C-alpha positions as CSV (number, residue, x, y, z in Angstrom):
1,M,-9.0,13.9,1.5
2,D,-12.1,14.6,3.7
3,N,-13.9,16.7,1.0
4,L,-13.3,13.9,-1.6
5,T,-14.2,10.9,0.8
6,E,-17.7,12.5,1.6
7,A,-18.7,11.5,-1.8
8,I,-16.6,8.4,-2.5
9,P,-14.2,6.0,-0.7
10,K,-10.5,7.1,-0.9
11,P,-9.5,4.1,-3.1
12,L,-11.8,5.4,-5.9
13,A,-10.1,8.9,-5.9
14,I,-9.1,9.5,-9.7
15,V,-5.5,9.5,-10.8
16,G,-5.1,9.6,-14.7
17,E,-8.9,8.9,-15.3
18,K,-8.7,5.8,-13.1
19,P,-9.1,5.0,-9.4
20,V,-6.0,4.8,-7.3
21,L,-7.2,1.3,-6.5
22,W,-7.2,0.4,-10.1
23,H,-3.6,1.4,-10.3
24,I,-2.5,-0.6,-7.4
25,M,-4.3,-3.7,-8.8
26,K,-2.5,-3.0,-12.2
27,I,0.9,-3.1,-10.3
28,Y,0.0,-6.6,-9.2
29,S,-1.5,-7.8,-12.4
30,S,1.6,-6.6,-14.4
31,H,3.5,-9.3,-12.5
32,G,1.0,-12.0,-13.1
33,F,-1.4,-11.7,-10.1
34,D,-4.9,-11.2,-11.3
35,E,-7.1,-12.5,-8.5
36,F,-8.2,-10.0,-6.0
37,V,-10.2,-9.9,-2.8
38,L,-11.4,-6.4,-1.9
39,C,-12.3,-5.6,1.8
40,L,-15.2,-3.1,1.6
41,G,-15.9,-0.7,4.2
42,H,-16.9,3.1,3.9
43,K,-19.0,3.4,0.9
44,G,-17.9,0.0,-0.3
45,E,-20.9,-0.3,-2.4
46,K,-19.3,2.4,-4.9
47,I,-16.1,0.1,-5.2
48,R,-18.3,-2.8,-6.0
49,E,-20.3,-0.8,-8.4
50,Y,-17.2,0.4,-10.3
51,F,-15.4,-2.8,-10.8
52,K,-18.8,-4.5,-11.8
53,E,-19.1,-2.0,-14.5
54,N,-15.4,-1.4,-15.3
55,N,-13.4,-4.7,-15.0
56,N,-12.0,-4.3,-18.5
57,E,-8.8,-6.1,-17.4
58,E,-10.6,-9.4,-16.8
59,W,-9.5,-9.6,-13.2
60,G,-11.0,-12.1,-10.9
61,I,-12.5,-10.1,-8.1
62,E,-14.1,-11.0,-4.9
63,F,-15.9,-8.5,-2.6
64,V,-16.2,-9.0,1.1
65,E,-18.2,-6.7,3.3
66,T,-16.1,-6.1,6.3
67,G,-18.1,-3.4,8.1
68,L,-17.9,0.4,8.5
69,D,-15.8,0.4,11.8
70,A,-13.7,-2.7,11.5
71,S,-9.9,-2.6,12.2
72,K,-7.4,-3.7,9.6
73,S,-7.1,-7.0,11.6
74,Q,-10.9,-7.4,11.6
75,R,-11.0,-6.9,8.0
76,L,-8.2,-9.3,7.2
77,A,-9.8,-12.0,9.3
78,K,-12.9,-11.8,7.1
79,V,-10.9,-13.3,4.1
80,D,-9.7,-16.4,6.0
81,G,-10.6,-19.3,3.5
82,L,-10.7,-16.9,0.6
83,V,-6.8,-16.8,0.1
84,G,-4.2,-19.3,-0.3
85,E,-1.3,-20.3,2.0
86,R,0.6,-17.2,0.9
87,F,-1.1,-13.9,-0.1
88,F,-0.4,-10.3,-0.8
89,V,-2.1,-7.4,1.3
90,A,-1.9,-3.9,0.2
91,Y,-3.6,-0.7,1.4
92,G,-5.9,1.2,-0.9
93,D,-3.7,4.5,-1.2
94,D,0.0,3.5,-1.9
95,L,1.9,3.5,-5.2
96,A,5.2,2.3,-6.0
97,D,7.6,1.1,-8.8
98,I,8.0,-2.2,-6.8
99,N,8.9,-5.4,-8.2
100,I,6.1,-7.7,-6.9
101,K,7.9,-10.9,-7.9
102,E,10.9,-10.0,-6.1
103,L,8.8,-9.1,-2.9
104,L,7.3,-12.6,-3.1
105,K,10.8,-14.2,-3.7
106,F,12.3,-12.5,-0.6
107,H,9.3,-13.5,1.6
108,G,9.7,-17.0,0.3
109,E,13.5,-17.2,1.1
110,K,13.0,-15.7,4.7
111,K,10.3,-18.4,5.7
112,M,8.6,-16.1,8.1
113,T,5.0,-15.2,8.7
114,A,4.9,-11.8,7.3
115,T,6.9,-9.4,5.2
116,V,6.3,-5.6,4.9
117,T,7.8,-3.3,2.2
118,A,9.9,-0.7,3.9
119,V,10.4,2.7,2.2
120,R,12.2,5.9,2.9
121,L,10.3,9.2,2.9
122,E,11.5,12.2,1.0
123,S,11.3,15.3,3.3
124,P,8.6,17.7,2.5
125,F,11.2,20.5,3.3
126,G,14.5,21.4,2.4
127,I,17.0,21.2,5.2
128,I,20.0,23.4,6.1
129,N,23.3,21.9,7.3
130,I,24.9,24.1,10.0
131,S,28.1,24.0,11.6
132,N,28.9,24.1,15.3
133,A,29.6,27.6,15.0
134,G,26.2,28.4,13.5
135,V,27.4,28.9,9.9
136,V,25.3,27.6,7.2
137,E,27.3,25.1,5.2
138,S,24.9,23.7,2.8
139,F,21.3,23.4,1.7
140,E,19.6,20.2,0.7
141,E,16.4,20.4,-1.1
142,K,13.9,17.7,0.0
143,P,16.4,14.8,0.8
144,V,15.5,11.3,1.4
145,L,15.1,10.7,5.1
146,D,17.3,8.0,6.8
147,H,14.5,6.1,8.6
148,W,12.3,3.4,7.1
149,I,8.4,3.2,7.2
150,N,5.8,0.7,6.5
151,G,4.9,1.3,2.9
152,G,2.3,-1.5,2.5
153,F,2.7,-4.0,-0.2
154,M,2.8,-6.9,2.3
155,V,3.1,-10.7,2.1
156,F,1.6,-13.0,4.7
157,T,1.3,-16.6,5.2
158,D,-2.0,-18.0,6.4
159,K,-0.3,-18.1,9.9
160,I,-1.3,-14.6,10.3
161,F,-4.8,-15.4,11.0
162,D,-3.7,-17.0,14.2
163,Y,-2.5,-13.5,15.4
164,L,-5.3,-11.3,14.3
165,K,-7.3,-11.6,17.4
166,L,-4.5,-9.9,19.4
167,G,-5.6,-6.5,18.2
168,E,-4.9,-4.0,15.5
169,L,-2.5,-5.2,12.6
170,E,0.1,-2.6,13.0
171,Q,0.3,-2.6,16.6
172,E,-0.4,-5.6,18.7
173,V,-0.3,-8.1,15.8
174,F,3.1,-6.7,14.3
175,K,4.6,-6.3,17.8
176,K,3.9,-10.0,18.5
177,L,5.6,-11.1,15.0
178,V,8.6,-8.8,16.0
179,G,8.9,-10.5,19.2
180,E,8.8,-13.9,17.6
181,K,11.1,-12.8,14.8
182,Q,8.5,-13.6,12.2
183,L,8.4,-10.2,10.5
184,N,10.6,-9.3,7.6
185,A,11.1,-5.9,5.8
186,F,11.7,-5.9,2.0
187,R,13.7,-2.6,1.4
188,H,12.4,-0.9,-1.5
189,F,14.9,1.7,-3.0
190,G,12.7,2.9,-5.8
191,K,9.9,5.4,-5.7
192,W,6.9,5.4,-3.4
193,K,4.1,7.8,-2.6
194,T,0.9,7.5,-0.6
195,M,-2.4,9.6,-1.2
196,N,-3.5,10.9,2.1
197,T,-4.5,14.4,1.1
198,L,-6.0,16.3,-1.8
199,K,-2.6,17.7,-2.6
200,D,-1.1,14.2,-2.8
201,N,-3.8,13.5,-5.2
202,A,-3.0,16.5,-7.2
203,E,0.8,15.7,-7.3
204,L,-0.2,12.0,-8.6
205,N,-2.3,13.4,-11.3
206,E,0.5,16.0,-12.3
207,L,3.0,13.1,-12.5
208,W,0.5,11.0,-14.5
209,K,-0.2,14.0,-16.9
210,N,3.4,14.6,-17.6
211,G,4.5,11.1,-18.3
212,R,6.3,10.7,-15.0
213,A,3.9,8.1,-13.4
214,F,6.8,6.0,-11.8
215,W,4.1,3.3,-10.8
216,K,2.8,2.9,-14.3
217,A,2.9,-0.8,-15.4
218,E,4.4,-1.6,-18.5
219,K,1.4,-4.2,-19.6
């Protein structure tokens, strides 16, 4: 996304005539969650300008300047006092057909500090199954891999703020939570895609154009 993010921040990359950030927020609002706090960093003023001029959804949006070089933990620490006892956290480039209410219910039932949404990646390549004798037994076209990754769409309690000083969110903070058995994984078996490259952006736009935008909210 380097060529694109020279002009605009990645969350403003367009998918189907709207920024990808708008699509993420639409996922939440379709489940009844309409209040947002946006942590602004690289070219954050452009995000502020966009939503000041285009908040046709009548969402409640608060903008927080978190600095150009802040880590995820440092950005999150800036919203302490602006969120409730439980709150969602999302990255600015992940899309999924996730049921946000089920995610929140799962988090509430587990009664832990944090929940991440776990997803399985589709292999970018087809794979070959080979026998011990070296005979090709079958081909699989881009299968879903067995391992789970953090797909974003997280839920935290306000206890998370006690951990943020330890270091980066996905490293020291999550490792500490794992050690204390305070981190859940909500397995999402539906579709998920991140937008890390121009190719990803093109694929998402193609899905939208062809009516196959799996993340598209019903309302």
